[in-house]
C-alpha positions in Angstrom: -24.8 1.0 21.5 -23.7 1.3 17.9 -20.2 0.8 16.6 -18.7 3.3 14.1 -16.1 2.4 11.6 -13.6 4.7 10.3 -13.6 5.1 6.5 -10.9 3.1 4.8 -7.7 4.9 4.1 -7.1 6.0 0.6 -5.3 3.5 -1.6 -1.7 4.2 -2.5 -2.4 5.0 -6.2 -5.0 7.5 -5.1 -2.5 9.1 -2.7 0.1 9.3 -5.5 -2.5 11.0 -7.7 -3.5 13.4 -5.0 0.1 14.4 -4.3 0.9 14.9 -8.0 -2.3 17.0 -8.4 -1.1 19.1 -5.4 2.3 19.4 -7.2 4.1 17.7 -4.3 6.6 15.6 -6.1 8.5 14.6 -3.0 5.3 13.2 -1.4 4.3 11.4 -4.6 7.7 9.7 -4.7 7.3 8.6 -1.1 3.9 7.1 -1.8 5.4 5.3 -4.9 8.2 3.8 -2.8 5.8 2.7 -0.1 3.6 1.1 -2.7 6.6 -0.8 -4.2 7.7 -1.9 -0.8 4.2 -3.1 0.0 4.2 -5.2 -3.2 7.6 -6.6 -2.4 6.5 -7.6 1.1 3.4 -9.2 -0.3 5.4 -11.2 -2.8 7.8 -12.4 -0.1 4.8 -13.4 2.0 3.3 -15.4 -0.9 6.6 -17.2 -1.5 7.0 -18.1 2.2 3.4 -19.3 2.4 3.8 -21.3 -0.8 7.1 -23.0 0.5 5.4 -23.9 3.8 2.4 -25.4 2.1 4.5 -27.6 -0.1 6.9 -28.6 2.6 
């Protein structure tokens, strides 16, 4: 039996580019906001981890 893996999802910058190329400004903005929220969450996670490692 062989396992199959789904291809990785497109990265957010690629999604923004694709939406812009398709002239879908609303979708492009949604992807930009999602990307910013993801960065913000990653930064919060790094800070939390850092504070726990130094506690």
